KOLMIFI-763931 format. One record per atom (N, C-alpha, C, O): residue in one letter; x, y, z. Coordinates in steps of 0.1 Angstrom, whole numbers, padded with zeros to 4 digits, always signed. Example, Ala and Ser with C-alpha at 12.3 -4.5 7.8 and 13.67 -1.06 7.14 Angstrom:
a+0132-0057+0078;a+0123-0045+0078;a+0132-0033+0078;a+0142-0033+0085;s+0128-0022+0071;s+0137-0011+0071;s+0129+0000+0079;s+0134+0011+0080;
***
This chain:
m-0053+0155+0043;m-0038+0157+0045;m-0031+0155+0032;m-0033+0145+0025;a-0022+0164+0028;a-0015+0164+0016;a-0003+0154+0017;a+0001+0151+0029;l+0002+0149+0006;l+0014+0141+0007;l+0026+0149+0012;l+0027+0160+0009;d+0034+0142+0020;d+0046+0148+0025;d+0057+0147+0015;d+0064+0136+0014;l+0059+0157+0007;l+0069+0156-0004;l+0083+0156+0001;l+0092+0153-0006;g+0085+0159+0014;g+0098+0159+0020;g+0102+0145+0026;g+0113+0143+0030;m+0092+0136+0026;m+0095+0123+0032;m+0106+0115+0024;m+0105+0115+0011;p+0115+0109+0031;p+0125+0101+0023;p+0119+0088+0018;p+0112+0081+0024;i+0123+0085+0005;i+0118+0073-0002;i+0130+0065-0006;i+0140+0070-0011;l+0129+0052-0004;l+0139+0043-0008;l+0134+0034-0020;l+0124+0028-0019;v+0141+0035-0031;v+0137+0028-0043;v+0147+0016-0045;v+0159+0018-0044;v+0141+0004-0046;v+0150-0008-0046;v+0147-0015-0059;v+0136-0021-0061;d+0158-0016-0067;d+0156-0023-0080;d+0170-0027-0085;d+0179-0018-0084;d+0173-0039-0090;d+0186-0042-0095;d+0188-0037-0109;d+0199-0039-0115;y+0178-0032-0116;y+0179-0027-0129;y+0180-0011-0128;y+0170-0005-0126;q+0192-0006-0131;q+0194+0008-0129;q+0185+0017-0137;q+0182+0028-0133;t+0182+0013-0149;t+0173+0020-0157;t+0159+0022-0150;t+0153+0033-0151;m+0154+0012-0144;m+0142+0013-0137;m+0143+0022-0125;m+0133+0030-0122;v+0154+0022-0118;v+0156+0031-0107;v+0155+0045-0112;v+0149+0054-0106;r+0162+0048-0123;r+0162+0061-0129;r+0147+0066-0133;r+0143+0077-0130;i+0140+0056-0139;i+0126+0059-0143;i+0118+0063-0130;i+0110+0073-0130;i+0119+0055-0120;i+0111+0057-0108;i+0115+0070-0101;i+0107+0078-0096;r+0128+0073-0101;r+0133+0085-0095;r+0127+0097-0102;r+0123+0107-0096;n+0127+0096-0116;n+0122+0107-0124;n+0107+0109-0122;n+0102+0121-0121;l+0099+0098-0120;l+0085+0099-0118;l+0083+0106-0104;l+0074+0114-0103;l+0091+0102-0094;l+0089+0107-0081;l+0093+0122-0081;l+0086+0130-0074;k+0103+0126-0089;k+0107+0140-0090;k+0095+0148-0096;k+0092+0159-0092;q+0089+0142-0107;q+0078+0149-0113;q+0066+0151-0103;q+0059+0161-0104;l+0065+0142-0094;l+0055+0143-0083;l+0059+0153-0072;l+0050+0157-0064;g+0071+0157-0072;g+0076+0167-0062;g+0085+0161-0051;g+0089+0168-0042;f+0087+0148-0051;f+0096+0142-0041;f+0110+0144-0044;f+0115+0142-0056;e+0118+0149-0034;e+0132+0152-0037;e+0142+0143-0029;e+0153+0140-0034;d+0138+0137-0018;d+0146+0129-0009;d+0145+0114-0013;d+0137+0107-0007;v+0152+0110-0024;v+0151+0097-0029;v+0164+0090-0029;v+0174+0095-0035;d+0165+0079-0022;d+0177+0070-0022;d+0174+0058-0030;d+0162+0055-0032;d+0184+0050-0033;d+0182+0037-0040;d+0192+0027-0035;d+0202+0029-0030;a+0187+0014-0037;a+0196+0002-0035;a+0193-0007-0046;a+0183-0007-0052;s+0203-0016-0049;s+0202-0025-0060;s+0197-0039-0057;s+0195-0047-0066;d+0195-0041-0044;d+0189-0054-0040;d+0184-0053-0025;d+0187-0043-0019;g+0178-0063-0021;g+0172-0063-0007;g+0182-0062+0004;g+0180-0055+0014;t+0194-0068+0002;t+0205-0067+0012;t+0209-0053+0014;t+0210-0048+0025;g+0212-0046+0003;g+0216-0032+0003;g+0205-0023+0009;g+0208-0013+0016;a+0192-0026+0005;a+0181-0018+0011;a+0180-0020+0026;a+0177-0010+0033;l+0181-0032+0030;l+0180-0035+0045;l+0191-0027+0053;l+0188-0021+0063;a+0203-0026+0047;a+0214-0018+0053;a+0210-0004+0054;a+0212+0003+0065;k+0204+0002+0043;k+0200+0016+0043;k+0188+0018+0053;k+0188+0029+0060;l+0179+0009+0053;l+0167+0010+0062;l+0171+0011+0077;l+0164+0016+0085;k+0183+0004+0080;k+0187+0004+0094;k+0194+0017+0098;k+0196+0020+0110;t+0198+0025+0088;t+0206+0038+0091;t+0197+0050+0089;t+0201+0061+0093;k+0186+0049+0082;k+0178+0061+0079;k+0163+0057+0080;k+0159+0046+0076;k+0155+0066+0085;k+0140+0064+0086;k+0134+0068+0073;k+0133+0080+0070;y+0129+0059+0066;y+0122+0061+0053;y+0107+0062+0055;y+0101+0055+0063;g+0101+0071+0047;g+0086+0073+0048;g+0079+0063+0039;g+0067+0061+0040;l+0087+0057+0029;l+0082+0048+0019;l+0093+0040+0013;l+0104+0045+0010;v+0090+0027+0011;v+0099+0018+0003;v+0091+0014-0010;v+0080+0010-0009;i+0098+0016-0021;i+0092+0011-0034;i+0102+0001-0039;i+0113+0005-0043;s+0098-0012-0040;s+0108-0022-0043;s+0103-0031-0054;s+0091-0035-0055;d+0112-0035-0063;d+0110-0045-0073;d+0108-0059-0067;d+0114-0061-0056;w+0101-0067-0073;w+0099-0081-0067;w+0112-0089-0071;w+0118-0096-0062;n+0115-0089-0084;n+0126-0098-0089;n+0140-0092-0088;n+0144-0084-0096;m+0147-0096-0078;m+0161-0092-0076;m+0169-0103-0071;m+0164-0113-0065;e+0182-0102-0073;e+0192-0112-0067;e+0202-0104-0059;e+0205-0093-0062;p+0207-0109-0048;p+0205-0122-0041;p+0192-0121-0032;p+0186-0132-0030;m+0188-0110-0028;m+0176-0109-0019;m+0165-0102-0027;m+0166-0091-0032;t+0154-0110-0029;t+0142-0104-0037;t+0135-0094-0029;t+0137-0092-0017;g+0126-0087-0036;g+0117-0077-0029;g+0108-0083-0019;g+0105-0078-0009;y+0103-0096-0023;y+0095-0103-0014;y+0102-0106-0001;y+0097-0105+0010;e+0115-0111-0002;e+0123-0114+0010;e+0125-0101+0018;e+0125-0101+0031;l+0128-0090+0011;l+0130-0077+0018;l+0118-0073+0026;l+0119-0069+0037;l+0106-0075+0019;l+0094-0071+0026;l+0092-0080+0039;l+0088-0074+0049;r+0095-0093+0038;r+0094-0101+0050;r+0103-0097+0061;r+0100-0097+0073;h+0116-0093+0057;h+0125-0088+0067;h+0120-0075+0074;h+0121-0073+0086;v+0115-0066+0065;v+0110-0053+0071;v+0099-0055+0080;v+0099-0049+0091;r+0090-0064+0077;r+0078-0067+0085;r+0081-0074+0098;r+0074-0074+0108;a+0093-0081+0098;a+0097-0089+0110;a+0105-0081+0119;a+0108-0085+0131;d+0110-0069+0115;d+0118-0060+0123;d+0110-0050+0130;d+0103-0042+0124;d+0110-0050+0144;d+0102-0041+0152;d+0104-0026+0148;d+0094-0018+0148;a+0116-0022+0144;a+0119-0008+0141;a+0114-0004+0127;a+0112+0008+0125;l+0112-0014+0119;l+0109-0011+0105;l+0094-0015+0101;l+0089-0011+0090;r+0088-0023+0109;r+0076-0030+0105;r+0064-0021+0100;r+0056-0025+0092;t+0064-0008+0105;t+0053+0001+0100;t+0057+0009+0088;t+0049+0017+0083;t+0069+0007+0082;t+0073+0014+0070;t+0064+0010+0059;t+0063-0001+0055;p+0057+0020+0052;p+0049+0018+0040;p+0057+0011+0029;p+0069+0016+0027;f+0052+0001+0023;f+0059-0007+0013;f+0051-0009+0001;f+0040-0014+0001;i+0056-0005-0011;i+0049-0007-0024;i+0058-0016-0032;i+0070-0014-0034;m+0052-0027-0037;m+0059-0037-0045;m+0057-0034-0060;m+0046-0031-0064;v+0068-0034-0068;v+0067-0032-0082;v+0071-0045-0089;v+0081-0051-0085;t+0063-0049-0099;t+0067-0061-0106;t+0062-0060-0121;t+0053-0053-0124;a+0068-0068-0129;a+0064-0069-0143;a+0053-0080-0144;a+0046-0081-0155;e+0052-0088-0134;e+0042-0099-0134;e+0031-0096-0125;e+0033-0092-0113;s+0019-0098-0130;s+0007-0096-0121;s+0001-0110-0117;s-0011-0112-0116;k+0010-0120-0115;k+0006-0133-0111;k-0002-0132-0098;k+0002-0126-0088;t-0014-0138-0098;t-0022-0138-0086;t-0015-0143-0074;t-0017-0138-0063;e-0007-0154-0075;e-0001-0160-0063;e+0010-0150-0058;e+0012-0150-0046;n+0016-0142-0066;n+0026-0132-0061;n+0019-0121-0054;n+0023-0117-0043;v+0007-0116-0059;v+0000-0106-0052;v-0005-0111-0039;v-0004-0104-0029;i-0010-0123-0038;i-0015-0129-0026;i-0004-0131-0016;i-0005-0127-0004;a+0008-0136-0020;a+0019-0138-0012;a+0024-0124-0006;a+0027-0123+0006;a+0025-0114-0014;a+0029-0101-0010;a+0019-0095+0000;a+0023-0089+0010;k+0006-0097-0002;k-0004-0092+0007;k-0003-0099+0021;k-0003-0092+0031;k-0001-0112+0020;k+0001-0120+0033;k+0013-0115+0040;k+0013-0115+0053;a+0024-0111+0033;a+0036-0107+0039;a+0035-0093+0044;a+0044-0088+0051;g+0024-0086+0041;g+0022-0072+0046;g+0025-0061+0037;g+0028-0050+0042;v+0025-0063+0024;v+0027-0052+0014;v+0015-0042+0015;v+0004-0046+0018;n+0018-0029+0014;n+0008-0019+0014;n+0001-0017+0001;n-0011-0014+0000;n+0008-0019-0010;n+0003-0017-0023;n+0011-0024-0033;n+0023-0028-0030;y+0007-0025-0046;y+0013-0033-0056;y+0012-0025-0069;y+0001-0020-0073;i+0022-0024-0077;i+0022-0017-0090;i+0028-0027-0100;i+0038-0033-0098;v+0021-0028-0112;v+0025-0037-0123;v+0032-0027-0133;v+0025-0018-0137;k+0044-0031-0137;k+0051-0023-0148;k+0044-0026-0161;k+0038-0037-0163;p+0043-0017-0171;p+0048-0003-0169;p+0037+0005-0162;p+0025+0002-0162;f+0041+0017-0157;f+0032+0026-0150;f+0037+0040-0152;f+0048+0042-0156;n+0028+0049-0150;n+0031+0064-0152;n+0031+0071-0138;n+0028+0065-0128;a+0034+0084-0139;a+0034+0092-0127;a+0021+0092-0119;a+0021+0092-0107;q+0010+0093-0127;q-0003+0093-0121;q-0006+0080-0113;q-0012+0081-0102;t-0003+0069-0119;t-0005+0056-0112;t+0003+0056-0099;t-0002+0052-0089;l+0016+0060-0100;l+0025+0060-0089;l+0019+0069-0078;l+0019+0065-0066;k+0015+0081-0082;k+0009+0090-0072;k-0003+0085-0065;k-0005+0086-0053;t-0012+0078-0073;t-0024+0072-0067;t-0020+0061-0057;t-0026+0061-0046;k-0010+0053-0060;k-0006+0043-0051;k+0000+0048-0038;k-0002+0044-0027;i+0009+0059-0040;i+0015+0065-0028;i+0005+0072-0019;i+0006+0071-0007;e-0005+0078-0025;e-0016+0085-0017;e-0024+0074-0010;e-0027+0076+0002;a-0026+0063-0016;a-0034+0052-0009;a-0026+0047+0003;a-0032+0043+0013;v-0013+0046+0001;v-0004+0040+0012;v-0001+0051+0023;v-0001+0047+0035;c+0002+0063+0019;c+0006+0073+0028;c-0005+0082+0033;c-0003+0093+0039;g-0017+0079+0029;g-0029+0086+0034;g-0030+0101+0031;g-0029+0110+0039;a-0031+0104+0018;a-0032+0118+0013;a-0046+0123+0015;a-0049+0134+0012;
***
């Protein structure tokens, strides 16, 4: 099964430059329907109004972190099955373990390229 390039993706990062980078990488891969939010609170609001095929979220954000967003998504019956990839600059083992326990589907450490992102999306969305 090929990747659904039409699926809506939500990119969550409080650093606008990173949002632009991820948007461009997704565009290179052929994804067109990409929204963004600058923190977990904004992301949660968007998740409640639109069905996303994937969330790609940064770990370190204020006021709601990516980890807290993940926990909210997994606790919500309507959202709990949404594929979720966590992006972080830190590959701390305890963060990876905490994210796995909270139900993250995959993990990307910055910096990364389009091929890495594609591999992670394929692993999560079953290409």
